[in-house]
N, C-alpha and C positions, 0 to 999 in steps of 0.2 A: 531190171526195172520193178517187177512185182515186189521185192524184198525192200526197195526204196520207199514205194508207196505206202506199204505196211509200216514201216518205220517213221514214217511221216505222219501217218494217222495215230499212231502211238503217241508221237510227241504233240499232238494236237490235245489231248486230255489234260496234261498238267498245266498246258499254256491257257487253256480256257479257264481251268480251276483259279489260277493265279489272277487272271484278269478280272474273273468275276468276284472276287474277293476284294481287290483293289477297288473294283466300280463301286460295289457294295459300301464299302468305308467311305468312300468319297461322297456317296449319295447321303450316307447317315450324319456327315460332319456338320452341316448347318445345324443351329440351334432349332429345337422345336420339330415339329412334324404337321403333316397335312390333316390328321385327325383332330390336334388341337385347333387348327383354323377352321376345322369343318364344325366344331362343337360350338365355337364362338358365333360363326355365320348361322347356324341354325338356330341357336337359342336366340339371336339377335331378329330372326324371321317370326320367333314365336313358336316355333316347331317343339312339341314335346316328344319324349321317347328317343331323345337322341343318344344319352347315355346307354340305352339298351343296344343300339344299333353298333356303338362302339363298342361296347364290351364284347360283344358277337366278334367282331373283326379282331380284335386283340387275342381273344382265344382261340380264333381260327388260325392266324398267322404268327403267334406268339409274340404279339408286339409289347406285351407286357414282361417279356424275358430280355435277357442280356442280347447285345448285338449279335454275339457270336451265335448263340441258338437261332435267332431269326434268320441269319443268313443260312444255317444248314436246313431248316423247315422250307425256306424260300428254294434252295437249289434242288432239294429231295422233290419237293412239288413240281418245280421246273423240269426235270429229268422225266417226270411222269406224265407231262402235258398240262399240268396245273400251272399257270404262270402268275396266278394270283388275280387279285381284283382291283381294278383301278379305282382310288378313293375319289379321285375329281369327277370321274364320268359315272361311277357307281354301275360299271358293265365289267365282266371279264376281260382280262387283257388280252386273251387270245382272240376274243371277238373283235376288239378294237384294233389290233394289229392286222387281223386277218381281212377287215376291211378295206384297209388302205393300203396293204401290201401289195395286192395283184396290181392296183392302178399304179404305184410306184415303179414295179418290175416293168410294166407295159411301156410306161414314160421312158424309164432309164435305157431299156433295150432299144426303143425307137430312137431316141438319141445317139445311142452308142453306134448303130448301125449307120445312121445319117452322118455322123462323126467320120469313122472310118472310110465310107465310101466317099466321103468328099477329100479328106485329108491326105489319103495314101495316094491318090493320083498326081493331087497337085503337089505333095511333096516330092513324089519321083519326077515331075515335069520340071519343078524348080532346081533341083539337083543337076539335071542333064542338061539344062539350060542355064547355067550360073551367070549371074550379073546381066542376063538379058534384060529386055523391057519389061516380059510378063513375070520373071522372077522378082523384079524390084516391085512390082504392083502387089504381086502376092505377100512379098514382105512386109509392105506397108499395111496392107489389110490384115495381116496376121499380127504385127504390133498393136494395131487398133483392137482387136478383137482381144489380145491379151490384157490391154489396158482398160477396156471398160469393163466395170462391174455389170454381173448378170442382170441384177435388179433395176439398175438403171436402164439398161437396154429394155427390159420388161416396160418399165413406166414409158419409156419413149414410144415402143410400139401399141401400148393401150392408148396414148394420147393421139398416135396417128390414126389408129383404128375408130377411135371415138369422132374424130374431125372427118374422117373421109366415108365412114360406113354408118356413124350416127349411134354406135353402139360399143361397149365395152365388153370384149371377149374374156371374161374372168371365168375361171372354173374350168373343169373339163366335160361338164354336161348342160344342157339348156334346162331352165327351171323345170319343164314338164317331164324330163327323165332322170332329174336327181334321185327321187324315190321310188321310180318305176323298176321293176324288175328286168333282168337282163334279157335282151332281146337283138334281133339283128339292126332293128331301129335306133336301138340305144347305141351299139357299136358304132355305127356310122355317125351317130350324134357326137360321140366320144373323139372320133377320127378329126371330124370338122372342127373341133376346138383345141386339137392335141398340136397343131402345127406351130402356134406360138410359143408354148413351152418348150418344144424340141428345138426350134431355132434359139431361143433365149439362153437355154442350159447347154446347146450344144456349141455357141458360139466360142468360149474360151478354149474349151475342149481341142475343137477344130484347128483354132490358131495353133495352140501348142503342139498338136501333132504334126501339123505341117512343118514346124520349124524342127522338131525331133527329127522327122523322117528325112528332111532336107540334109541336115547336119550328118545324121549317119549314113546316107548313102553317100553323100561326098566323101567322108573319110573313107568308105569301102571302095569307091570308085580308084582311089589313088594306090590301094594296096598292090604288092606286087603280084600276087595270085590273079588279081582281075587282069593287069596289064599282061600277064601270060596268057589267059585266055584269049586276050585280043590277039595276041601274036600268032596263036594257033589257027587264025582265021575264021573264028565265030563270029557271027552277026553281033552288032552292037546290041540289037534288041535282046538277042539269048544271054549275051554277057549279063545285061542290066537285070533282066527279068528272072532268069534262072540262078545266076551266081551272087549278084550284088543284093537284089531285093531282099531275098529271103534273110540274109544276115542282118540288114538294116531294120528288119522287124523285130529283131531280138529284143531290144530295150521295149517296144511298144507292147509285145506280147508280156512281158515282165509287167509293166505298167497295168495290164487287165486285172491283175491280182488285187489292185486297190479299186478296182471298179466295184465289185460287189458290195462291200460295205458302204461305197457312196450311194448305192440304190436306195440306202434307207437315209443317212444323214445329210448326203449331199443336196446343195440348192435350197435348204431350207428357207432362206431369206425369199429367193425367187419364188417359191412355192407360196408363201405368204403374200407376196404383192400380187400375185395372180389368183390367188384364193383357189389354190389346187388341193384337192383333198387326199394328199399323200401322207408318206410317214414322216417326213422330216418337220414340218410344223407340230405334230403331233408328240414327236420326240421331244422338241424343244419346249412345249408346253409343260410336258412330264417332268423335265428338269427344272423349270422355273418353280413349279408348284410342289416340289419335293413329292411327287407322286411315285413312290420308290418302287413298288412292283412293275408299274409300266416303264419307267426310265431303266429299272435293271433289266428288264425283259430285252429292251431295246439293245441295251450295252452288249449282253450276250450274244445276240444274235448278230450284231455288227462283228464282234469279235469272231464268232464262227464264219462268218462270209469272209472276214478278212484271211484267215487260215485256210478255208477252202478255196479261194480264190488264188492266193500264193500257190497251192499245191496243184491246182489245175494248170496255172502258168508254166511251172516246171515241167508238167507231163506234156504240154503243149510244145515248149522247147525241146524236148528230147525226141518227140515224134517228127518235129520240123527239121531238126538238124541232126543226123544220126552219128556226128562226131561227139556228140554229148553222151556220157554214160555215167551213171550213178553206181559207185561201188559200195 
């Protein structure tokens, strides 16, 4: 197991380098750059000294150098903890990402816990009560959850909240706490605003997990070794929970490997609709405005989370099922 983990970690390095190169090239493909737009915009506003600021940025990040030199300057600084400066926000990228990443992780983990807590029991119940009335009801609800876009559900909940309670619960904080330092009162205020985003973002994921869990468990319950466990006189609950459910969870655990990168890029449209100060809208804005250091940092971070997520999923499978061995 230890040698397998070490090999996977070593394989992560060239994978991340290749992804970062491809991403940097894609970001640089559109004609022009943000600095050209910045010069034109500031000169139109009547500001002076813009050229000096731009010249400083070009020298710092090698923007007047060929693209391959710009990449090496950027990736070298990135490894040392300097993610560059956002041209659009005029702030260090590290500061911008740090402000939003904590909120994004909190929201994503809350959604993940709620999704699994609801989907796994319902999936088990539906599989063990196949074609019953409750199974059909859960199936219909699951299809509705899969078919309804998250942003549409967000708009519906906003309208209902405005009509019933007289206010639109957008954002994660009340106006009084948006710029306030962290405190117990601010945490409680965030929790009071978090229920709508968690429900909206988790709806499609919950519906999908229910269908996956139900299908996996139905397939496993018909396997010969499960029938053999029943013939040995084991209780049905033991057969299901101890022998069948752990195997049915394998695809779901592998799917968790894709969850970490979605912490940053997932639910961007929903976050925009609900005015959530998360990382998704910031990443989208960086791509639209060709803010290359901000967009590039997000790209590398998402790639890193994807590789780490897959590694953690493989380790979890090995620990959960002793039959899995990595040579």
